[in-house]
Each structure stands twice: as structure tokens, then as C-alpha cells.
C-alpha positions in Angstrom: 11.0 -26.7 -0.7 9.4 -30.1 -0.8 9.8 -30.1 3.0 8.0 -27.0 3.1 5.1 -28.1 1.1 4.7 -31.4 3.0 4.6 -29.4 6.3 1.9 -27.0 4.9 -0.1 -29.8 3.7 -0.3 -31.6 6.9 -0.9 -28.7 9.3 -4.6 -28.6 8.6 -6.6 -30.2 11.3 -9.8 -32.2 10.5 -12.1 -29.5 12.1 -10.6 -26.9 10.1 -11.2 -28.9 6.8 -14.8 -29.8 7.7 -15.5 -26.1 8.3 -13.9 -25.1 4.9 -15.8 -28.0 3.1 -19.2 -26.4 4.5 -18.1 -22.9 3.9 -17.1 -23.6 0.5 -20.4 -24.8 -0.7 -22.2 -21.9 1.1 -19.7 -19.6 -0.7 -20.2 -20.9 -4.1 -24.0 -20.9 -3.9 -24.0 -17.4 -2.3 -21.6 -16.1 -4.6 -23.4 -17.4 -7.7 -26.9 -15.9 -6.7 -25.3 -12.5 -5.7 -23.5 -12.3 -9.2 -26.9 -12.7 -10.8 -28.3 -10.1 -8.7 -25.7 -7.5 -8.6 -22.4 -7.0 -10.4 -20.4 -5.0 -7.8 -22.6 -2.0 -6.8 -21.0 0.6 -8.7 -22.9 2.1 -11.6 -19.8 1.2 -13.9 -18.6 -2.3 -13.8 -14.8 -3.5 -13.6 -13.8 -5.6 -16.2 -11.9 -8.1 -14.5 -8.2 -8.9 -14.5 -9.0 -12.5 -15.7 -10.6 -11.1 -18.9 -7.2 -9.2 -20.0 -4.2 -10.6 -21.4 -1.5 -7.8 -21.7 0.8 -8.4 -24.4 4.4 -9.7 -23.7 7.3 -7.3 -25.2 5.2 -4.1 -24.6 5.9 -1.6 -22.1 3.4 -3.0 -19.5 4.4 -6.6 -20.6 7.8 -5.9 -19.7 6.7 -4.9 -16.1 4.5 -7.8 -15.9 7.3 -10.2 -17.0 9.6 -8.6 -14.4 7.1 -9.2 -11.6 6.9 -13.0 -12.8 10.6 -13.2 -12.9 12.1 -11.3 -10.0 9.6 -9.4 -7.9 7.2 -11.9 -6.9 9.7 -14.6 -6.2 11.7 -12.1 -4.4 8.7 -11.4 -2.3 8.3 -14.8 -1.4 11.7 -15.5 -0.6 11.8 -12.5 1.7 8.8 -14.0 3.4 10.9 -17.4 4.1 14.1 -15.5 4.7 12.4 -12.8 7.2 10.4 -15.6 9.0 7.3 -14.4 8.0 6.0 -18.1 7.2 7.6 -19.2 10.8 5.3 -16.9 12.7 2.4 -18.7 11.2 3.9 -21.8 12.1 4.6 -21.0 15.6 1.2 -19.7 16.0 -0.1 -23.0 14.7 2.3 -25.0 17.4 0.5 -23.1 20.0 -2.9 -23.7 18.7 -2.3 -27.5 18.7 -0.5 -27.2 22.1 -1.6 -24.2 24.1 1.2 -24.8 26.9 3.9 -24.2 24.0 4.6 -20.6 23.5 7.3 -18.7 21.7 8.9 -15.3 22.1 7.4 -13.1 19.7 10.4 -11.7 17.7 8.9 -10.6 14.5 9.7 -7.0 13.4 6.1 -5.5 13.2 2.7 -6.7 14.1 1.5 -6.1 10.4 4.5 -8.7 9.2 1.6 -11.2 8.3 0.7 -9.0 5.4 3.6 -9.5 3.3 2.5 -13.2 2.5 -1.0 -12.0 2.1 0.2 -9.3 -0.6 2.4 -11.6 -2.2 -0.3 -14.0 -2.7 -2.7 -11.3 -4.3 0.2 -10.6 -6.5 0.8 -14.1 -7.4 -3.0 -14.6 -8.0 -3.1 -11.9 -10.8 0.2 -13.3 -12.1 -1.3 -16.8 -12.6 -3.6 -15.2 -15.4 -1.0 -13.9 -17.7 1.8 -16.5 -16.9 0.2 -20.0 -15.4 3.3 -21.8 -16.0 5.4 -19.7 -13.3 7.4 -21.4 -11.1 8.7 -20.4 -7.5 12.0 -21.9 -6.4 11.0 -24.7 -9.1 7.6 -25.4 -7.9 4.5 -24.3 -9.9 3.3 -21.1 -8.7 -0.1 -22.5 -8.1 1.0 -25.2 -5.9 3.4 -22.8 -4.1 0.6 -20.4 -3.2 -1.5 -23.7 -2.1 1.4 -24.5 0.3 1.4 -20.9 1.9 -2.2 -20.6 2.0 -2.3 -24.1 4.2 0.5 -22.4 6.6 -1.7 -19.4 6.9 -4.9 -21.7 7.7 -2.9 -23.7 10.3 -2.4 -20.3 12.3 -6.0 -19.4 12.5 -7.7 -19.6 15.9 -10.9 -22.0 16.1 -13.2 -18.9 16.3 -11.4 -17.4 13.1 -9.2 -14.9 14.9 -5.8 -14.9 12.7 -3.0 -12.7 14.1 0.2 -14.4 14.7 1.7 -11.4 16.8 -0.6 -12.5 19.5 -1.3 -16.3 18.9 2.5 -17.3 19.0 2.2 -16.3 22.8 -1.1 -14.7 24.0 0.5 -13.8 27.6 3.3 -11.7 25.9 2.4 -10.8 22.3 4.1 -8.4 20.4 4.4 -5.2 22.1 2.2 -3.4 19.8 -0.6 -5.7 20.4 -2.1 -4.7 23.7 -3.0 -7.3 26.3 -6.3 -8.5 24.5 -7.7 -8.2 21.3 -8.7 -5.1 19.6 -7.3 -3.2 22.6 -4.7 -1.1 20.7 -6.2 -1.6 17.0 -6.7 2.2 17.0 -3.0 2.9 17.7 -0.2 0.2 16.4 -1.7 -3.5 16.8 -2.7 -3.5 12.8 -5.2 -6.4 13.4 -8.1 -4.8 11.3 -5.1 -3.9 8.6 -4.0 -7.4 8.5 -7.7 -8.5 7.9 -8.0 -6.0 5.1 -5.0 -7.1 3.1 -6.0 -11.0 3.7 -9.6 -10.0 2.2 -7.9 -8.3 -0.7 -5.6 -11.5 -1.3 -8.4 -13.7 -0.7 -10.8 -12.3 -3.4 -8.0 -12.1 -5.8 -7.2 -15.6 -5.3 -10.7 -16.9 -5.8 -11.2 -14.7 -9.1 -8.0 -16.4 -10.5 -8.3 -19.9 -9.4 -12.1 -20.5 -8.4 -10.5 -21.9 -5.2 -12.2 -20.9 -1.9 -9.1 -21.8 0.4 -7.9 -18.5 1.1 -11.5 -17.1 0.8 -12.6 -19.4 3.5 -10.0 -18.1 5.8 -10.7 -14.4 5.3 -14.4 -15.1 5.6 -13.5 -16.9 8.9 -11.5 -14.0 10.3 -14.2 -11.3 9.0 -16.8 -13.2 10.9 -14.8 -13.0 13.9 -14.4 -9.2 13.5 -18.2 -8.9 13.0 -19.1 -11.0 16.1 -17.0 -8.9 18.3 -16.7 -5.3 17.1 -19.6 -3.3 16.4 -22.5 -1.1 17.9 -24.2 -3.8 19.8 -23.9 -4.4 23.6 -20.7 -6.6 24.4 -18.9 -5.8 21.3 -15.6 -3.7 21.0 -16.7 -0.2 19.5 -13.3 0.3 17.9 -12.0 1.3 14.5 -8.9 0.5 12.4 -5.7 2.3 13.3 -4.4 1.7 9.7 -7.3 1.3 7.1 -7.8 -0.9 4.4 -10.3 -3.3 6.2 -13.0 -1.0 5.0 -11.8 -1.9 1.1 -11.0 -5.4 2.0 -14.6 -6.0 3.6 -16.3 -4.3 0.8 -14.5 -6.5 -1.8 -15.5 -9.7 0.4 -19.1 -8.4 0.2 -18.8 -8.4 -3.6 -17.4 -11.8 -3.7 -19.7 -13.9 -1.4 -23.1 -11.5 -1.1 -22.9 -11.4 2.7 -23.9 -7.9 3.4 -22.6 -8.0 7.0 -19.2 -7.5 5.6 -20.3 -4.2 3.9 -22.2 -3.4 7.3 -18.7 -3.7 9.2 -16.9 -1.6 6.7 -19.6 1.1 7.1 -19.4 0.7 10.9 -15.7 1.3 10.8 -16.4 4.6 8.8 -19.4 5.8 10.5 -17.7 5.2 14.0 -14.5 7.0 13.2 -14.1 10.4 14.6 -16.9 9.9 17.0 -16.1 11.1 20.6 -17.5 9.4 23.5 -18.0 11.3 27.1 -17.3 7.8 28.8 -13.6 7.9 27.5 -10.9 8.7 30.2 -7.6 10.4 29.5 -4.9 8.5 30.9 -1.6 10.4 30.4 -3.2 11.9 27.1 -4.6 8.9 26.1 -8.3 8.0 25.6 -9.8 4.5 26.8 -13.0 3.5 27.4 -14.6 1.5 30.1 -13.5 -1.6 28.7 -10.0 -0.6 28.5 -9.8 -0.2 24.6 -7.8 2.8 23.4 -9.5 5.6 21.2 -7.5 8.1 19.2 -9.0 11.3 18.1 -6.3 12.9 15.8 -5.7 13.9 12.1 -2.7 11.4 11.8 -5.6 8.4 11.4 -8.3 10.5 10.0 -10.3 10.3 13.3 -10.3 14.0 14.1 -13.7 14.4 13.2 -16.6 12.1 11.5 -15.9 11.2 7.8 -18.9 12.8 6.5 -17.8 16.1 7.9 -14.2 15.8 6.6 -13.4 17.9 3.5 -9.3 17.9 3.4 -6.9 15.3 3.3 -5.0 15.3 6.4 -2.4 12.7 8.2 -0.8 9.5 7.1 -1.2 9.7 3.3 -1.5 6.0 2.8 -4.1 5.3 5.8 -6.2 8.3 4.4 -5.7 6.9 0.8 -7.0 3.6 1.7 -9.7 5.2 3.9 -11.2 7.5 1.2 -11.1 4.3 -1.2 -13.2 2.5 1.2 -15.6 5.6 1.6 -16.0 5.2 -2.1 -17.2 1.7 -1.9 -19.6 2.3 0.8 -20.9 5.3 -1.3 -21.6 3.0 -4.2 -22.4 -0.1 -2.4 -25.1 1.6 -0.3 -26.0 4.6 -2.5 -25.4 6.9 0.2 -25.4 10.3 -0.9 -23.7 11.9 2.0 -20.7 9.6 1.6 -20.4 10.5 -2.2 -20.5 14.1 -1.3 -17.9 13.6 1.4 -15.6 11.7 -0.9 -16.1 14.2 -3.6 -14.9 17.2 -1.5 -12.1 15.3 -0.3 -10.7 14.3 -3.7 -11.0 18.2 -4.9 -8.8 19.0 -2.2 -6.3 16.4 -3.1 -6.5 17.1 -6.6 -6.2 21.0 -6.2 -4.2 21.6 -3.4 -2.2 18.5 -2.3 -1.2 16.7 -5.5 2.3 16.2 -6.7 3.1 16.6 -10.4 4.2 13.0 -10.7 0.8 11.8 -9.1 2.4 11.4 -5.6 0.9 12.5 -2.1 2.4 13.1 1.0 4.7 16.0 1.3 6.4 15.1 4.8 8.0 12.3 6.3 6.6 13.8 9.6 3.9 11.4 10.0 4.3 10.2 6.3 1.8 12.9 6.0 -0.3 15.1 3.8 1.3 18.9 4.4 -0.7 22.1 4.5 -2.6 23.2 1.2 0.0 24.2 -1.6 3.0 22.6 0.7 4.6 20.5 -2.0 8.4 20.7 -1.3 10.5 18.5 -3.8 13.5 17.3 -2.1 11.8 16.6 1.1 8.7 15.1 -0.6 7.8 11.8 0.8 5.4 10.6 -1.6 5.3 7.1 -0.3 4.9 4.3 -3.1 2.0 2.8 -1.0 0.5 6.4 -0.8 0.6 6.6 -4.8 -0.9 3.0 -5.2 -3.8 4.3 -2.7 -4.4 7.2 -5.1 -4.8 4.7 -7.9 -7.6 2.6 -5.7 -9.1 6.2 -5.1 -9.4 7.5 -8.3 -10.4 4.1 -9.8 -13.4 3.7 -7.6 -14.3 7.4 -8.2 -14.5 6.7 -12.2 -16.6 3.7 -11.4 -18.9 6.0 -9.5 -19.0 9.0 -11.4 -17.9 7.7 -15.2 -15.8 11.0 -15.6 -12.4 10.7 -17.5 -10.7 13.3 -15.2 -10.3 10.3 -12.6 -8.4 8.3 -15.0 -6.5 11.2 -16.0 -5.3 11.5 -12.5 -4.8 7.6 -12.1 -2.7 7.7 -15.3 -0.4 10.2 -13.9 0.1 8.3 -10.7 0.6 5.1 -12.4 3.4 6.2 -14.8 4.9 8.3 -12.4 4.4 8.3 -8.9 3.9 4.4 -8.9 6.4 3.4 -11.3 9.1 5.1 -9.6 8.6 2.9 -6.8 10.2 -0.2 -8.3 13.4 -0.5 -10.4 13.0 -1.7 -14.1 13.9 -5.2 -13.6 11.7 -5.5 -10.4 14.2 -5.8 -8.0 14.9 -2.8 -6.1 12.6 -0.3 -4.6 11.8 3.1 -3.3 9.7 3.7 0.0 9.6 7.8 -0.4 9.7 9.2 -4.0 11.2 12.6 -4.0 11.2 15.3 -7.0 14.8 16.2 -6.1 17.8 14.7 -5.0 21.8 15.6 -4.2 22.6 12.0 -3.9 21.0 10.9 -0.9 18.4 8.4 -2.4 19.2 5.2 -3.4 16.8 2.0 -4.4 17.0 -0.8 -1.9 16.7 -4.5 -2.4 14.1 -4.7 0.5 13.1 -2.7 3.7 12.6 -3.8 7.3 9.2 -2.5 7.2 8.4 -4.1 3.9 5.0 -2.5 3.1 6.2 -0.8 -0.3 7.8 -3.6 -1.8 5.3 -6.2 -1.1 2.4 -3.6 -1.8 3.8 -2.9 -5.5 4.5 -6.6 -6.0 0.7 -7.1 -5.7 -0.2 -4.1 -7.6 1.8 -4.4 -10.9 0.4 -7.6 -11.9 -3.1 -6.4 -11.0 -2.7 -3.6 -14.1 -5.2 -5.6 -16.4 -8.3 -4.8 -14.4 -7.7 -0.9 -14.9 -7.9 -1.0 -18.5 -11.4 -1.2 -19.5 -15.0 -0.9 -17.8 -18.6 -1.6 -18.9 -21.8 0.1 -18.3 -24.7 -1.3 -20.3 -23.9 -0.8 -23.8 -21.0 1.3 -22.9 -17.5 -0.3 -23.1 -14.8 2.2 -21.7 -11.3 2.2 -23.0 -9.5 3.9 -20.2 -5.7 3.0 -20.5 -3.8 2.5 -23.8 -1.5 -0.4 -23.7 -0.9 -3.8 -25.8 -3.6 -6.5 -24.7 -6.5 -8.5 -25.6 -9.7 -8.2 -23.9 -12.4 -11.0 -24.1 -15.6 -9.9 -22.3 -19.2 -9.6 -22.8 -21.4 -6.7 -23.6 -25.0 -6.7 -23.3 -24.7 -10.5 -22.9 -22.7 -10.6 -26.4 -19.1 -11.6 -26.5 -16.6 -9.2 -27.5 -12.9 -9.6 -28.2 -10.8 -6.8 -28.9 -7.0 -6.3 -29.3 -5.1 -3.3 -28.4 -1.8 -2.5 -30.3 0.2 0.3 -29.3 3.8 1.7 -28.4 2.2 4.0 -25.7 3.3 5.9 -23.8 6.4 6.5 -26.3 3.9 7.5 -28.9 0.2 8.5 -29.3 -0.8 5.8 -31.9 -3.3 3.2 -30.8 -5.0 0.6 -33.0 -8.0 -1.4 -31.5 -8.6 -4.6 -33.6 -12.1 -6.1 -33.4 -11.6 -9.9 -33.4 -15.2 -10.7 -32.3 -18.3 -8.8 -32.1 -22.0 -9.5 -33.2 -24.2 -6.7 -31.9 -24.4 -2.8 -31.2 -22.4 -1.2 -28.5 -20.7 2.3 -27.5 -17.1 2.4 -27.5 -16.1 5.1 -24.8 -12.5 6.1 -25.7 -10.7 8.3 -23.2 -9.0 11.5 -24.5 -6.5 12.2 -21.9 -6.3 15.6 -20.2 -2.6 16.2 -21.4 -4.1 15.9 -25.1 -6.8 18.4 -24.3 -4.6 20.8 -22.4 -5.5 20.1 -19.1 -2.4 18.9 -16.9 -4.4 17.8 -14.0 -8.3 18.2 -13.2 -7.6 21.5 -11.4 -5.8 24.7 -11.7 -2.6 23.5 -9.6 -0.8 23.0 -12.5 -1.0 24.5 -16.0 0.8 24.2 -19.4 3.1 27.2 -19.7 3.7 27.0 -23.4 1.2 27.7 -26.3 1.1 24.3 -27.8 -2.4 23.0 -28.7 -2.3 19.1 -29.4 -4.9 17.4 -31.6 -6.2 14.0 -31.8 -7.9 11.7 -34.5 -10.0 8.8 -34.4 -10.6 6.6 -37.4 -13.0 3.6 -37.9 -12.1 1.5 -40.9 -10.3 4.4 -42.3 -13.1 7.0 -41.9 -12.5 9.9 -39.4 -14.8 10.1 -36.4 -16.0 13.4 -35.0 -18.3 14.3 -32.1 -18.5 16.1 -28.8 -16.6 14.9 -25.8 -18.8 13.2 -23.1 -17.1 13.2 -19.6 -13.9 13.4 -21.4 -14.8 10.4 -23.9 -15.5 10.0 -27.6 -18.3 7.9 -28.1 -18.6 5.3 -31.1 -22.1 3.7 -31.0 -22.3 1.1 -33.9 -22.9 -2.1 -34.9 -19.4 -3.8 -34.7 -18.5 -6.9 -36.4 -14.8 -9.0 -36.9 -12.3 -7.1 -38.7 -13.6 -3.6 -37.6 -10.4 -1.7 -36.7 -10.0 1.7 -34.7 -7.1 3.9 -35.2 -6.6 6.5 -32.6 -3.8 9.3 -32.8 -2.9 11.5 -30.1 -0.3 14.4 -30.7 2.6 13.6 -28.3 4.9 16.5 -27.8 7.0 17.7 -24.6 5.2 20.3 -22.9 6.5 22.5 -19.9 4.3 22.9 -17.0 4.0 25.4 -14.1 2.7 25.4 -10.7 0.2 27.3 -8.9 1.9 30.3 -7.5 1.0 29.1 -3.8 3.4 26.3 -4.5 6.4 28.2 -3.3 8.7 25.3 -3.8 8.2 25.7 -7.7 8.4 29.5 -8.0 10.5 30.1 -11.3 10.7 26.5 -12.2 8.8 24.6 -14.7 8.7 20.6 -15.0 8.6 18.8 -18.4 6.4 16.1 -19.5 5.6 14.1 -22.6 2.3 12.2 -22.9 1.7 10.5 -19.6 5.2 10.8 -18.5 7.1 13.3 -16.3 10.7 14.0 -17.0 13.6 14.5 -14.8 17.4 15.6 -15.1 19.7 13.2 -13.9 23.5 13.5 -13.2 24.2 10.2 -15.1 23.2 12.0 -18.4 24.8 15.2 -18.3 28.0 16.7 -17.9 27.0 19.7 -15.9 25.2 19.8 -12.5 21.4 19.4 -13.0 20.6 21.4 -9.8 22.6 24.3 -11.3 21.1 25.0 -14.5 18.7 27.4 -16.5 16.4 26.2 -19.0 15.6 28.6 -22.2 12.4 30.8 -21.9 10.9 29.0 -24.9 12.6 25.5 -25.2 12.8 23.3 -27.8 13.1 19.5 -27.2 14.6 16.7 -29.4 13.7 13.3 -28.8 16.7 11.0 -28.0 17.1 7.3 -26.8 19.0 5.5 -24.0 19.3 2.1 -22.3 18.7 1.6 -18.6 18.9 -1.7 -17.1 18.5 -3.3 -20.8 15.4 -1.3 -21.6 15.3 1.4 -24.2 13.6 4.4 -23.1 13.2 7.7 -24.8 14.7 10.9 -23.7 14.3 14.8 -24.3 17.2 16.8 -25.1 17.1 20.6 -24.9 19.3 23.5 -24.6 20.1 25.0 -21.0 23.0 27.1 -19.5 24.8 26.0 -16.2 25.8 28.3 -13.5 28.6 28.0 -11.2 31.6 29.8 -9.4 34.7 28.4 -10.5 37.7 28.0 -7.8 38.8 31.5 -8.6 35.4 32.8 -7.3 34.3 34.1 -10.9 30.8 32.9 -11.9 31.0 30.7 -15.1 28.0 30.4 -17.5 28.1 27.4 -19.9 25.9 26.5 -22.8 24.7 22.9 -22.2 22.6 20.0 -23.9 20.4 18.9 -21.1 19.1 15.4 -21.4 16.2 14.6 -19.4 14.5 11.0 -18.7 11.3 9.7 -17.6 11.1 10.4 -13.8 10.3 6.6 -13.2 13.7 5.6 -14.5 16.0 7.5 -12.5 18.2 6.1 -9.6 19.2 3.1 -11.6 22.7 4.1 -12.4 24.1 5.1 -8.9 23.6 7.9 -6.6 23.7 11.5 -7.7 21.9 14.8 -8.5 18.2 14.9 -9.8 15.4 17.3 -10.4 11.9 17.4 -11.7 11.4 21.1 -11.4 13.9 22.8 -13.3 14.7 26.9 -13.1 13.3 29.0 -16.1 13.8 32.4 -14.2 17.0 33.6 -12.9 15.9 33.7 -9.4 15.3 30.1 -8.9 18.8 29.0 -10.1 21.1 27.2 -7.5 24.7 28.7 -7.7 27.3 26.4 -6.5 30.8 27.6 -5.2 32.9 24.8 -6.3 32.7 22.2 -9.3 30.2 19.6 -8.9 31.0 16.2 -7.7 30.4 13.6 -9.9 29.0 10.4 -8.6 30.2 7.2 -9.7 28.1 4.0 -10.6 
């Protein structure tokens, strides 16, 4: 490891160091001025991750600890083992000696993003666990060494793409013969830029260092010079979106408007057809040889402002929609706001799984048709769920309505958490809602987008808990943490104590406050009888849940405002807010247009969707029938050393015996949270369970029990 750090420290040449020093000073000055003039462009301001400490030992404390102990070290180790760093080192060697080239053996043209994403996750982690070590090296020092290696591979004009720089005459076969030529297809040059920007801003916010930010700005400057509407520029857009989000973040961090302008160019240019393009074997090229694609897969089938349906690759789409929300907020362009609102309505009303996942088919990893939501073949890529968190978060900051957090919370606890094992060491790429034992978590993937993506996401959770708008402080998520922030210029420290999501009791202790402000407490949709902010799913029982809020023991009443109870008062140290949400198991039915779920219901409790899995049941969970009016008891079990709550209910199993006679058996059916499935070997699992006879699967033999 010391050799690795020593090499990384020496590879930065003097010209780059000179550029970094000058750029660092410029960035510091512009960022300070910009921060004084503009918070983040959104009506509601993000409370940064640096202001929140998640409580160890809690539900999310365990997850962040697993990131520290397992996920982030694993991701960094994979970057070493899978030669991610080697790509940068070889690119650096070519820059120093252009006659020296290397055979490009990297698996994918976007492999550079694995170090970027892991650096981003590590940056968030530094706030909670600054004493973390990677292979015995302090995490800050290890990150500095990785950043130095990345810097060494950046070409003098800022271009940073090892798939080409290692051997410009024979680059990766997805790269094209020149810069940007295949960026709308497979080169991922702008995708790499986006993840670099995301990592750079996180690292800057966590440490105050501009080393990675300098690199990102230099690459972004290169793109802004070479790509755009001006004469001599390449008029191309990202094939795989995220550059739009990354450039928007870079604009917020630096105040340099050209980054926002470039993000808007990428969006405005998408779907614009040009009569000068030639069709060569079904592929469109312009006069300068750049490939252009007009198809739904990459959301380039029509201009973004005309789009009203979520189509194509679900990750690319989610990133683009989040970028649209950024541009809508930062430019206050009403047409962008209207467009992204239309697309969100389509997702939440017709293309959204009960787990908060999206993407119904492996064919193109894509959204399907409206109401096309199969269970066993559901793709629901982990990256697509993360993209939905990004989108819903931005729409909340734009509109201030709790419905976006209702969707975000559902995706967070189910669609995202399913993608990573409880111990942080194994992953899902797709996240189906039914299995016959063909699905198994993996320690890594050749295409490592999902593991590295969730490695960066889990430690970022603190930034999603709170938000501020003037005198309003929003409490959006419920988990043990301590917040230190300012409201109307006055310091506020709040402590949140809760066992959520296992129960609905939350205490907010005011540890410091000296003025009047409005505490906005989100009342989740599941408490208010709304499964999702549409009619795609509805509760199928007659239960009605209540909630209560006490301030210093006195009940608070009032009408909901955009899904929030607003408590406006002069707060002082020692004040206590006690929140209680009734939390009971509920059964949910899908819209009748969702053919896969006809005659079936799913079970949820609080924000958690439950499933039936082979390991907890003697019967085949794919051959059972729920009671018409099921009653659920709470239970407990331990999975990977973590205690979780189960739900137990009566059911009947149906199967044909060996003699051909139908056998009906009363069963105690045990359900576990969906995120916890597939930790104990391969076997049957189902989220949507039959409640009507015509939906029951009948099997002609005894079910095969899987072994652990």
C-alpha cells in the first residue's frame, strides 16, 4: 500500500500542480461569492450531509457502518484487483511518453467511474467515520492517493478518458476514432464526466480540498470548449446521462455558469433531428463523422420538452429526468418544470413497482408499456432505484410537496436496500418481485455499475433527511441522527430518536435553538391511507391509521400543508416533539390494468414492503392462498446477525400429491421485509400473494426445498 501511495504522490507533474494552485484559488473565491448570492437554485435548500450525524446502532446506523467496514473497502479493493487504477497509470505513462502505448484491456469504457463513485461514497463516509482506514491507511490519505492517480491520467487540455488515452490509435472498441464520435452510443465519455463531477463536489464538501474538484473542472472545461452549438464544436449529447446532474452540481459548487449552460445544451439538443445527417446502415452521422441516435432507449426520440412518458433505459432516463429537474430549478424555466412533472406523473401512475423500483424488462433494461409490471421478470435495476431517489428528491426541493418523499421513502427502503446485502458485501443488479430460486446475490459484477453506485449512495443518506426554506425546517425522513444547522441565521441543533421503521414513534429533542421557526413534519402517505401518490396501488382493507404529535406533552393539531404538519413557535433548548404514527400491516391491491397482480395483494407495514420466502416457511410460497381478511401478528427473526420484524398470518397451501389428488393445508405464513430476501440461499420468493383462487399456482409435485 505504501508503494501505491508513493507512486500516486509522484506522478503529478509540475505543470499540473501549477494549474491546480491557480484554479484552487479561483474556485475558492468564486465558490464563496456564489454561496453568498445563491444557495442552490431550488426554492427549498438541501441540508448538506456534513450537517447530519446518523446515530450508530440504529437501522441506518448499521447500514452506514456496513459501508465503512465492508462496502467501501470492497469497492476500493475491486478497483485495485480489477485494474481500474492501472488504466489511469497506463494513461499517465502515455502522456509522459507519447511513443509508449498500451493494449486497452479494460472491460467497459466506463470502468473509470468505479473509482469516481467509490471516492464519492468515501467522501460522505468521512463525515460519520473520519477515522476509517482502507487497507490500514487512513481513508483521507487513501482517497488523496487515488485522486493523484486520476490526476496523472488527465491530458493537458483536460480530457480524461483512459479508454482512449492509453492508446489513442487503438482505443477501446466502444470509443470511436476520435473524441465524442460515439458518445451518443457506447463511449460514455460524458457519463464518466458526470460521475467525476458528482465525486468531486462530494469530496470538496466533505474535506474542503479542491484536488478532485480541480480535475472535474478541467475536464468540464474541455467539454464546454469542444461540445456545443458554436461553429467548430461537436453537436452531440450524452448517450448515457448523468453529465447533466454532475454539471449542475459543479455549477452550484463553483458558480461558473458555463457548466449549467452545458447541462442545458445537453438537454435542449436531445431529440433534435438534423436533415444534414447521413444514414449509414441505419446509423445517423453528421458531416463531421459524429454518430447520432434518435431512439427511445436513450430518451432521444423527441425533444425533452415534448416528452410525457418514461421510456427506454430506466437508469439513463432517471438520471436525465433528475438533470431536467436541476435545470428547471436553476433556470426557473417553466417549460422544463412542466415537462418533468408530466413524466413523473406517468412513472408514479403507470410504471412504478410497489417496491419503488422501475424498469420492467431486461430487454434494454427499460421501462415497459404503461401498466406493464411483471413480477418474476421485473428488472428493477438497483441503479434505476437510486435514480428515482435523485428524481423525487429534486422534485421535492422544487415543489415542496410530501408526495415526492412518499415515493422516495418507498424506493429507499425497498427498491434500493434490496440491492445490497445487510452486511454490505453482496449485491443485486436486477431486483425481481418473484423468484423460483434463479436469483442470487453476487459479491461483484463484471459490469460493476450497481455495486459501486450503491457504495456511493448509502453513505449519502444524511443529506436526504432535512431541508430548509426560509423559516421552515422540513423533517422528511425518520431515523436516529443529530442535526446541526442554521435557520434564519440562527443555530439549531436537533436530535432525532426512533426505532423507525419497526415502529412509528419518533422523538425530536431540541438541543439548541434561540428563535422562532416552523418545524414541518412529514406525515407519510402510508399513514394517511395513500399507498403511492396515484391510483396505481390502493389499500384493500378497511383500516384507518392515525397519528399524534405532542410538543412538551401537549397535543398539536392543525391541517396538513402539502402533506406536513407545521409547528411554528419560538423554540428553546429542552423542547421535545413526540411523534406517533400508527403502524399496522396493510394489504395492497394494484390497478386492474396491472395484469400480473390480478387476484393478488401485497403486504406492507409502515414504509416496508414484505415478501414470503422459502427459508421461513414449510410450504411452497408460490402455491399459497391468503385469507380474504388476513390478520397479522408480529414476529422476529435474525438475518446476517441483524434482528428484523416478521409478519405471521394464516394461509392455505395448494399442491397435488404424488397420487394426483389435490392437497389443501393450513399454514402459518411468515413474511419478511423485501429488502432482506436472498440472504439464506436460493429458493422461492413472492411479493404479490394470491387472495383469489384464480391466482393460485398449483404444483404437481412436492416443492423442492433449497438448501442454504
